[in-house]
N, C-alpha and C positions, 0 to 999 in steps of 0.2 A: 604439585599439580592439586587444581579445586579440586573440592568433594561435592557435586551435587547431590541432593538424595533426590525422591521419588518421588515424596511432596514438594519439592520446589518443580522438578519438571513436568509431573503430572497439569496443574493447574496449564501452566508455561505454554505447556504442550494444548489443552485442548482453547483456549483463548487465540493463541494461530488458527486452528482446525475453525474457529467457528468466526474468524475475519476471514478467514478466505473462503468459504464456504456460501459467505452473503452476495456471495457472484449471481447465485441460488433468487436472492431477493431482487436483483435487476432484473433479472428473467421474467419475474411475476410479475411485476411492475409493467416491463413494454408491455402484455400480453394482454391487461387488465387494464392497464389509465387513460381515460379518457380526454384529463385535463391537461391544456397549454401548460399549464404555467409550471415553470423548474422554482419555481423560489425556494422550498421549504431543501429540497436538494443542495442549491447552488447555495444553502447557509451552509448545510452538511456541512459540505466539502470544501467549503471557506475555513468552518471548523475545525473542519479533518488536518486544514492544512497549519493552522495556527498552533495547535497543539504538536503536531508534530518539529514545528521550527522553535517551539518554542522550548522540547523539555529535549530538545536537542545541541542547540546552545548553551542553557542553560543545568541541564545536570548531564545527557552522555555525553559531551565532550569533556567538559575537565573533568568529569572519571578517567577517560583517556590520557589526557594529561594530568592526572592526579598516579597512575597505575606509572606511567613511562617515569614519571617525578621518584615512588619509590625507589625504584632498580637503579636510576645514573644519578639519585640526590643530590640532581638539580632541578631547578622548575625554570627555568629556562629550554633544554633541553627535555626535557619531560611536554612542555607548552609547542616546541618544533615539533617534536616527533606524534604528539596528536595531530596537529594539527596538516602532519605528511599525510596522517592514514586518514584523517575527517576530506581530501580530495583524492586523496584516491579511493573513495569511497562514493566522489562525487565523477568519478572519473572511469571506474567500474559502472555506474548506471550509466552512463552517457554511450560507454560503447555496448550495454549488452541493446540501448535502446538502436545504438546506426545498429543494429544485427539487421531487425525487423524492418519487413518495407514499408513505405509510408504509407501506399494505399492500404496496407489489414494491419499498419499498427493503430492498436485501439486505444489511443490516448490520440489519435487525428480524427475519430468516429466519434464526435460529444458535440455537437449545438443540436439545434433545435428542427434546426432543418432539414439535416442528416436522417434526425429521428425517421422527420414524418415524410419522408421518400423510402420507405423503407415499408410505414403500415399504411400508405395510402397504395390497395389496389391497382390503380387507375397509371402511376406509376412501373407500378413492376409485373406489371403486363409486357413492358418494355424492355426485361430484364429477361437476362437469358436466365434458367432457376440452374444447374449447376454452377455456373458463376457468380449466384448468391450464395449459393450454399459453400463453396468454396472459402468466400470470404469471411462465411461467420464458421470456419472449421478453423481458419489459418488463423485469424482471428484472436478465437479459441487460445488456438497452440502460443501467441504472440505473450495472448494474458497471463498463461503458464509459464512462459520463460521473465518474464517481468517481475512473476510473484514468487520467486523465488527468493534474491535478494530479500525483498517486505518481509514473508515470512522466517524468515533469522533476524531482521532487524527484531518483530516481534516476539519472537520465543526469546531474544540476550536478552529485550526491555525486562520483560513478564519474568526472566530466573535470580535477576538482580535486582527488582525490584517487583513487584505485582500489582499495584494499586500503580501505578507507573506503566505498567502491561497492558492492563483492562482499560488502560485509555487509550494507549497507540493503539490494542483490541479496536475497538471504538470507531476511531479515527482508522482505520486500514478498512475494516466494514463498511464504513460509509463510502470511502475513496472506490472499493472493489460491486457498490449498486450498480455505475452506470457501466462497467465493465461485462457485466453480465447482461446489462443490456446490448450492447454492441455484440458480442457474441449470440444470445436470442434470438435476435428483429430478422437477421437475413437469414439465417438457417429456418424459422420458420417461413417466413415468405416464400425460404423455395421449399421446403416439402410440405406444409400446410401441416404439418404434424408436433402443436406446442410441448409434448410428453419429452419431446424428440429433442427441441431448439433447450424445455428448460433444462435436461441433463446436460448436455454440451456445457449452457456454460456453469452447474455449481460444479462439473470433474472439473471445469475452468484453474476454480479454485483452490483444487488438491495440488495443485501446485505449492503454496503457501506452507503448511502443515510438512508437504516431505520435506521445500527447501529447509526450514525447521531442522528436523528429524536430521538430512545429511551435514548442514553444517554443525550440527552439534556430533553428533559424532568424529569426525574428519579432526575435530576441537579440542573432541573430548582429554586427546591423552596431550594435551601439550598444554591445557587447564596450566595458568599460571596471571602473576602479575603481567608480564609482557607478552600474552595471550589476548586479556584481559583490556589491554591497553591497543593494541591492533584490532578489535574488535569494537569494541564500542568505538574508538576514532575512521572505522567505515560506518557501520549503525549508521551514524551523527550526519555521515557523510546522503549516506544510500537517503535517508529520510528528506534533509532537505531536496534533492534533486526532485523524489520525488512530488514535494509541497510547492516549489516553483513551475516546473516543467510538468506536472501532473495537475498537482488538485485546483490550483491555482485559472491555471489559464481553461480551464472545467466549468471554476464555479462562476466565473467570469459570464462567458457560453450561456449555462442557463442561467443564469441569472444578470446583472450589473453592478459595479460599483460600490452603491451601498449594500447592496444584500451578501456581496462577498465579504469585505472591510469589517461586517455586522458578525460573519460568523469565526474570522480569525479573530478577533478581539474574546468573542467568549467563549474560543478551544484555550486561546490561551489565557483566561480568568478559570478558567476549568482547571487547566493543566497545572499554574501556579495552586487553585486553593489546594489541590490536589497534594501537593510537592512538601504545602506547608503543613497541611493535618498530619499528614505520613512522617512529619519529626515530629509532630505534639504526641504523637499516639505511643 
């Protein structure tokens, strides 16, 4: 069993909390942004993907392989078990995604056209308030379900290495901004109440720290090399799935191929420098 101190637990939890609650930032941007340009958001989403893809393959998946290798004293078995958990994490994320109907899946409401329709009062008059509010509420629930594994992934990474945790938390926070927009806009235009719409978006982000806490206390009694091998493998798979299924398509919708690749490269550069800097300390 692994001994995790309060000094490790609290910073990891706070990072997960802040990352989750960035949905509130998305709500505010949706209300007050007048610009049609989402270039910065496109770069930010690409940055998030670059961070998560790089750290998954360079740092987290190798940790899973190393943990299994230490148990079985065989590098090939260690790598095979790590890969099995990695694809298990991808499968888990895909299964969660499949549970959410496409019309309320927050990852389907990302284009500028979709957001513009919700902002346009002329279009809004053609929609029933109750249906629009239902869309926002169910989107909030969908985001909550998605954020459980994301919160756990951020928390575990921060427990193991606070520097990596900070970078991943930043990436998750950027990724949560458009999700906050997807929740707040339908509710705001159905109710006319900014405060109500903001709180729905804000509360949906709480699933992230809740997911971290539930996952932590379920695994705490079992903490050891095998648990860490399984956890790191699944975390790597979850983050890669999030990157390819959510972040990169959203980055393209908000910008173009050039802004997306710029964000990816910047994200990988920041993550690689962070890893090297940590090893030099």
